[in-house]
N, C-alpha and C positions, 0 to 999 in steps of 0.2 A: 443577905445574895447581892448588894451593890458590891459587894466585892468580888463575885463570882462575875459579874458582868464587866468589869470591870477589866478582870484576865482573862475575858474569851478574845479566842484569836479570830481575825478577821476571816472572813467568806470569801471564799473564791469558788466557780462552777471550773468543771473541767468535763469535756466531752471524750467517749472511748470509743476509738475506733478502730476495728480490725483493718489491719496495712490489706488487706487481699480485697476488702470490699471499700478501699480510699478512691477518695477521686483525682482524676489527673486532670488538670485545666489547660485544653490546647486552645492556642488564637483560630479564627476561623482563618483568619490569613493567611496560617501555613498552608491551611486545603485547599483554598481559592487559588495561590500565588504559587507557593513554593512546592506542594504534592507534585503535577504536575511532570515538574524541574528535576524531582530528583530519581532515585531506582530504588528497588523492591529495599535493598538493603539497608540503603541511606535511610530511606523512610524508620525501617525498623530500628537501625541505629538511635533515630533521633529522639525517639519514640521510650528509649531505654534509658537513652541517656535521663529524660526529662522525667521519668518515674523515678530513677536512682536518685537526681536533685531533690526530687520533693521528698523521697523517703529518707534522705541521707545515706543510703547506701555504698559500700565500697565498690568497686569495681576493678577486674584484672583483666587481661588480655581474652585468657579464657573462659571469664563468667560471660563477656560480652560476644564471644564467637558460640558461646552453648547459648544465651537467649536469640541470639538472632540469626544462630541455626547456619553458618558460614563457615568459610574456610578464613583462615589468615590474611591471602590475598583480596579476598572480596572484603574483606574489614578494615582493610588498608585505602580502599579505593571508596569504600562508602566515607572513612573520614578525612579522605581526600574532598570529596564531593561536598560535602556539609562545610569544611572551610573552605572550601570556591565560594560556594553561595552566603560564607559570614555566618555561618547559625552555629558553628561552633568555632571556639578556640583553647587550644590544647597549649596548654601554659609549660614554661622547659622542666617544673615538675613533675609534668606530666597530671595534673588536673584538669579535665573537661569547665571549660568555663561554655557554657549556652548562654544566647542572646535569643534578647525576645524579637520574633519577628515585625511586629507591630515597630518596633523603635528602628530598626533597620531597612522599613518603609519611609519611617518618618524622614529618618536624617537621608533617605536618596530626594524625598520629596521636594527638601527645604535645604537642601547642600549648597550653601554661600558658593556663588559664579565668581570664577578665578577669573573670566576673560573677558575683555571690555566688552559693552552694546557696540555691535556694527554704528557704523556712518549715517548709513541712510537709516538705523531706525532713531536714533537721535536726533535729526533733523526733522525727520515727522512729528506733524502737528499732535495734540495731544486728541483732538477731534479722533483722530484718525486711531490713534491708538486704543483707545476706549469702545469706540466700534467694532473694531477688530475683535477687543478681550470679551466683548458684549458676544460677538456672535460667537468664539469658540465655546464660550461656558453656555452658551444654546447647544451648540453641536454635545457637546460633553454628556450635557444635561437631558439631553433627548436619546442619544447614543446607552446611556446608565437606567434612562425606565424604559426605552423600548428590549431591551436586549440581557439586562442585568435585574429589574425591579427596582431598580432605585438605588441599589448597593453596588455600583462598581467599584471594584478593586484599586486603590490610589496606584497603583503599579500603569495601571493602562492610563491614566493620565501624563507620565512620561512617554509611556507609545503613544501616545495621540499628537504629541508638539514636534517630537521625532520625524512623524511622518509630514507633517505640516513644514519643519521648516526646512530639515535634511532630504525632504522629497519633492518638498513644495505643491504635494497636494491641496485642492480646492476641497474647502470645506462639505460642499456632496459626495464627493469622489472617499473620502472619509468614512463618510456615511452609509458609503453602496460597501464599503469594503466587509462591514461590520456586517451587513446584513447581509452578503455573499457567501461570508464564513456561517453565519447563522443558518442559511437555508441548507446549507452541507453539512450542517451538524459538528461543528468543527468550530465553535467560539474557544478559541485557547490562543495563549499570546505568541507562542510559539508558530503556532500556522499562521496567524495572522500576519505576523513580520514576512514568514514566505512571503507568503502572497502580497503583500503590500511592495515587499523587493521584487518580486515578478513582474509587477504593475509598471513598476517604474523603470525596471527593464526594457518595456514596450515602447516605452515613454508615454505613458500615462500623465497628464498634468492636470488638467481639463477635465470637466462632465461632457465634452465632445469628443475628447478623447474616446473616455472610456464607452461611449455609446457606440463609437466604431468598435472598438475591441468586443462588445454586448451583442453588435450583430454579426461576428464571428465564435462566438461561444453559442448563439443561440442557434445557428449555422451547422456548427459540431455535434451539439444536445442532439436537434433534429434529425441529423443522420446515423449517431448512432443510435437513436434509437432504432430508426429504422432496418441498421445491421443489425441487430438484437433480436429483431421481432424475424428477418430472415433466418438468420442462424437459430432462432429458437432458444435461446440463451439470454439471463438478465446478463446488463451489462454493467462495469464494476468502471470506477473511476480513473485507474489503467488503461482498460478499454477507450476511455472518452478521448484519454493524450494519445494513443495511438493512431485514432480517427484523426485526432487533431493533427498529427502530424502530415498525414495523407493530404488534408485540404492545405495544410497554411505553409507546409513544407514542401511539398512534392506538388502543390498546385493541380493535385486531381478532383474531379468534379464528380458524381455521386455513379456519371455513365461508365469511366474509367472504374472506378471501383467495382459494379457490377460485373463487369467483363473479369475482373478477377473472383468473383467470387464464384462464376460459374464455373472454374477451376476446379476448384471444392467438389465437384463430384465423382472425381476419380480417386477420393478418398471416401474411406470408413465417419468418420467422425469432424466435419469441418470446422474449422477454429482464426482465430484472429493473427496468431501468430504464420502460418501458412499464407493468407491473405496477404500478411503486409511482406511476406519475402517478395509473394511475385510482383507486388507494387514497388517493391525499392528496387527490384532488378529491371524494372520497368524506366524509373527513373532515374537510374545509374546509365542507363543505354541512353538518354536524351529522350526519351517519347515522352511528349508532353499532353497532348489529348487524343479521345478514341480511337483518329482515326490513324495517329500513326500507330496507334497498338496492334489497331486491326491489320497493317499493311505490315509491322513488324512478324504479328503469330501467323499471316499467308505464306510470308516466306522464308518463316523456319516452318512450315508443313511443308511445304516445295522441298526443301533442302533433307527434312527426314527420308521424303520418299523416294527424293532422289537417293540417295545411298542404301533404301533398302533394297530398291532396286537394281545399285551393281552389289551387292551380297547376295541375291540372286543369281544373278547372272555369271559370277563367277563360282557360284558353287556349282550349276549347271555345267560350265566349261570342267569339271572335275568327274564328272561323272551322273549329274543330275545332283549332286549330294552340295549343299550349302556349309555353310561355316559353320554352323552347330547341331545340324540335324543329317544322321548319317553318315558322322565323320568317324567310323572304325569298320573293322573288317568282319563281314561274316563269316559263321564258323563255319566249317565244311564237315558234311556228314558223307557213311560210305552207304552201297549200298545195301552190306547184309545188318550196319545198325537199323534202317526201313524196316529189312524184312524180318528181324527180330522183335519187332510189334507186331506183326500180322500171326492172327492166331486163326487154328484150323476151324471155319465155322462152319463147314460140314457136321464136326463133331462134335460141336457144343451146342446147337440147336435143335436136335433133337433130344438128347440128354436133358435137357433146361425145360424141353416141355414136356415131355412122361415124369420129370420131377416136383412140375409145379403143378401142372394137374391131372392129376391120375384118376380122382373121379368122374372126372369131365370125360375122360378118354374111354373108363372104362362104360359108362353110359352109354355111350357114345358107339361100343362094342355090342351093347346088348341091345341096342337097337337093329 
C-alpha cells in the first residue's frame, strides 16, 4: 500500500466548457466611451477579434467578412477606425493585437506632460492652487453623482479640464453644460463637446454670460411652442433652430412671424419651410419690423392690381379678349349645318303619342 501511494500521480482539476457557451469579457469602459464613437462594422470587428483572441481562433479576411457580414471595403474602414482609436494594432506579420480600453484611458489620464507650466501658474501661491483644485474636485464629484450615479468615466475628466483651460469657463458654466445636455437627453461626449464649442463661439465665459444667453433660449423655446400650437404639430430641435434664426439673426418678433404665418392660408399643409422662405425674403429686402412689412405688402398688392388692370385694358383693345381668355378663332358654321340638326316635329309627335300611350287613347275613343 505504501508503494502505491508513493507513485500516485498529482491531482489537478480541469473545467470542461463548450466554446459555444463560453463567456467573453468586455470592459464596461468600451460600452461607455468607445461604443458611441465607433460604427456598427467597427464594433462587430472588435467583438469578433476579442472572441477569437480568447479562443485562439485563426482568422482570415474571408472569415472576418463572413462574421461581420460586410464587404471588403467596409472591413477596411472598420480596421482603420479601430486603429485610429488605438484599440487594435496590426503588426507586419498580419497579427491583430488588441489593447485593453482600460489601459488606453489610464495612459491618457496619467500621460506625462511635455510642456512647461505657464508663468502665471508658477507664481501663484499654493493656497490659491489648492483652493482651485478643491473646487474642481467638488465640481467633478457633483457632476458624477448627479448625472452618472457616481460612476463617471475617466475620459470625462480630461474633457472637463479642457473646458476650464481652453474655453476658460467658470465652474458653474461647466455644470450647466452637463445639466442642459441631460435635459435634452444627449449626455454623450460628442454632443457636449459640440455644445461647449458653440457656447465658446457665443462668448460665454461667466455665469452672467450664460444667463444672458439663457434668456434668448427661453424666448426661442416659448415662441417655438406657440408656433407649433398654431400649426398643430410637434416641434423638433431642428424647428427650434429655424425659429432661433428668425429671432436672433433676422431680428423679428412674434408680430412679424404672425404676418408670415397668415400667408399660409393659401396652401393646404402649412409648414415651417414656407414660412421661413417668406421671412427670409423680407429680411433680404431690408424689412425690419411689422410696419415696414405691412407697407411693403400694401405696395406689392397695389402693383399687382395695376398690372392686372393693364392686362384687362390690352384685352379689351383687341376686341374684348384678354391675353389668356378667348385668344382663339371661333369656328364658322353654315346654314345647312344647322338645318340638318332640325327634325320634322309635326311628323314625330303624333307617332310618339300613339306608340307610347295606345291603351289610354283607346279608352278615350270608347268614351
